[in-house]
C-alpha positions in Angstrom: 0.0 0.0 0.0 1.4 3.3 -1.0 0.3 6.0 1.4 0.9 9.8 1.6 3.4 10.3 4.3 6.8 12.0 5.0 8.5 10.6 2.0 5.7 11.8 -0.4 6.1 15.2 1.0 9.9 15.2 0.9 9.7 14.2 -2.8 7.3 17.2 -3.5 9.8 19.6 -2.0 12.2 18.9 -4.8 10.0 17.9 -7.6 7.3 20.5 -7.2 3.5 19.8 -6.7 1.9 17.1 -8.6 -0.9 17.6 -11.2 -2.5 14.3 -10.8 -3.6 12.3 -7.6 -5.1 8.9 -7.1 -7.6 8.1 -4.5 -9.3 4.6 -4.2 -11.4 3.3 -1.6 -13.2 0.0 -1.2 -15.7 -1.1 1.6 -17.1 -4.5 2.1 -20.5 -4.0 3.8 -22.3 -6.9 5.7 -25.7 -7.1 4.5 -27.0 -10.5 6.1 -28.4 -12.0 3.0 -30.5 -9.1 1.9 -30.2 -7.3 -1.4 -31.7 -4.1 -0.3 -28.2 -2.5 0.4 -26.9 -3.3 -3.1 -30.1 -2.2 -4.8 -30.0 1.1 -3.2 -26.5 1.8 -4.2 -27.2 0.4 -7.8 -30.2 2.8 -8.1 -28.1 5.9 -7.3 -25.5 4.7 -9.8 -28.1 4.1 -12.4 -29.7 7.5 -11.9 -26.2 9.0 -12.0 -25.6 7.5 -15.5 -28.9 8.8 -16.9 -28.3 12.4 -15.4 -26.7 15.3 -17.4 -22.9 15.2 -17.0 -22.6 18.5 -15.1 -21.0 19.8 -11.9 -24.1 19.9 -10.0 -25.2 16.5 -10.6 -21.7 15.1 -9.8 -21.9 16.9 -6.4 -25.4 15.4 -5.9 -24.1 12.1 -6.8 -21.3 12.2 -4.2 -23.5 13.4 -1.5 -26.0 10.7 -2.0 -23.3 7.9 -2.3 -21.7 9.3 0.9 -25.0 9.4 2.7 -25.6 5.6 1.8 -22.2 4.7 3.0 -22.5 6.4 6.3 -26.1 4.9 6.8 -24.4 1.4 6.6 -21.2 2.4 8.5 -22.0 0.1 11.5 -21.7 -2.7 8.9 -18.5 -1.8 7.3 -16.5 -5.1 7.8 -13.6 -5.1 5.4 -11.7 -2.3 3.6 -8.8 -1.0 1.6 -7.6 2.5 0.3 -4.8 3.7 -1.5 -3.4 7.3 -2.3 -0.7 8.3 -4.8 0.6 11.7 -5.6 3.1 10.6 -8.3 1.3 11.4 -11.7 2.4 8.3 -13.7 2.0 6.1 -10.8 -1.5 7.7 -10.1 -2.8 7.0 -13.7 -1.5 3.5 -13.6 -3.2 2.7 -10.3 -6.5 4.2 -11.5 -6.4 2.0 -14.6 -5.4 -0.9 -12.7 -8.4 -0.6 -10.4 -11.0 0.2 -12.9 -9.7 -2.7 -15.3 -9.7 -5.2 -12.6 -13.2 -4.4 -11.4 -14.8 -3.9 -14.8 -13.1 -7.0 -16.1 -14.8 -9.2 -13.4 -18.2 -8.0 -13.2 -21.4 -9.3 -14.6 -23.8 -6.5 -15.3 -25.0 -6.9 -18.8 -28.4 -8.6 -19.6 -26.6 -11.4 -21.4 -24.6 -12.1 -18.3 -27.2 -12.1 -15.7 -28.2 -15.4 -14.4 -25.8 -17.4 -16.4 -22.6 -16.9 -14.3 -21.5 -15.5 -10.8 -20.3 -12.1 -10.8 -16.5 -12.2 -11.0 -14.3 -15.4 -11.3 -12.9 -15.2 -7.7 -15.9 -16.9 -6.2 -16.8 -19.9 -4.1 -20.5 -19.2 -3.9 -23.3 -16.6 -4.6 -24.5 -16.1 -1.0 -25.5 -12.5 -0.5 -23.4 -11.9 2.7 -21.7 -8.8 1.5 -21.9 -5.9 -0.8 -18.5 -4.3 -1.8 -18.5 -0.5 -2.8 -15.6 0.9 -4.7 -14.8 4.6 -5.5 -11.9 5.6 -7.6 -10.6 9.0 -8.6 -8.0 11.1 -10.7 -7.8 14.3 -9.2 -6.1 17.6 -10.0 -5.4 18.6 -6.5 -4.4 16.6 -3.2 -7.2 14.7 -1.3 -6.8 16.3 2.0 -8.4 13.5 4.2 -5.9 10.9 2.8 -2.9 13.4 3.3 -4.0 13.9 6.9 -3.5 10.2 7.7 0.3 9.6 8.2 0.3 7.0 11.0 0.3 3.4 9.8 -1.7 2.3 12.9 -4.7 4.5 11.8 -4.7 3.1 8.1 -7.6 0.5 8.8 -9.6 2.0 11.5 -13.3 2.6 10.9 -12.7 6.2 12.1 -10.2 6.7 9.3 -12.6 5.2 6.7 -15.3 7.5 8.0 -13.0 10.7 7.6 -12.2 9.3 4.2 -15.7 9.0 3.2 -17.1 12.2 4.5 -14.2 13.9 2.6 -15.8 12.9 -0.6 -18.5 15.5 -0.3 -15.8 18.3 -0.4 -14.3 17.2 -3.7 -14.8 19.8 -6.3 -16.2 18.2 -9.4 -13.9 20.5 -11.6 -10.9 18.8 -10.2 -11.9 15.3 -11.3 -10.0 14.1 -14.2 -11.6 10.6 -14.2 -13.6 8.7 -11.6 -15.4 5.5 -11.2 -18.0 4.0 -8.8 -18.8 0.3 -8.6 -20.9 -2.2 -6.7 -20.3 -5.8 -6.4 -22.2 -8.0 -7.0 -23.3 -6.2 -10.1 -26.7 -7.8 -10.3 -29.4 -8.9 -8.0 -29.0 -12.6 -8.9 -25.5 -12.9 -7.5 -23.9 -12.5 -4.3 -20.5 -12.2 -2.2 -19.9 -14.7 0.7 -17.7 -14.4 3.7 -15.6 -17.3 2.1 -15.2 -15.2 -1.2 -13.8 -12.1 0.6 -11.4 -14.4 2.6 -10.2 -16.2 -0.5 -8.0 -15.7 -3.5 -8.3 -12.3 -5.3 -9.2 -10.5 -2.0 -6.0 -10.8 0.0 -5.6 -7.0 0.1 -8.8 -6.5 2.1 -8.2 -5.7 5.9 -10.6 -6.1 8.8 -11.7 -2.7 10.0 -11.3 -2.1 13.7 
């Protein structure tokens, strides 16, 4: 995990400020076999896709998404986040996250009901919903820069500040972004065994 700490700031003193920053956040939410959590996130995503691509709609989307995450904060179980301030590394990491997620999701009508969502699966139990947000930004993401102690990386309190900070992002500073819900359809699910198995090793238990 490449977090923004002293070495990142030290590099900036000599190379100047970056113009591209990556911030990615993933949270696994316990949903106890119910599809309502996934369905609510999916509805916000679908409405965002259908809306006009303007600044106000992007602000509204971020606020709605954050509200849903905070509403389910009690059930945040596993998570991961990353923050990079080197332009080349930031762009590469954004592409890595988006390609990996999009390549493994079953979302199109032809895929639904024919195979489970993602190849890293042992079952289709509806135990968890995994929410992912990724950004390439023109300016630093202050909540991520504020976290410099490794012991705090995977605390729920830390994730709470990272999520809340999304509402302060200026849409005009977003170079690219992505929001994903897994599973990508109502027929599929994510089990505890899935999240503890191959392909999800990076996830950490949130304390």
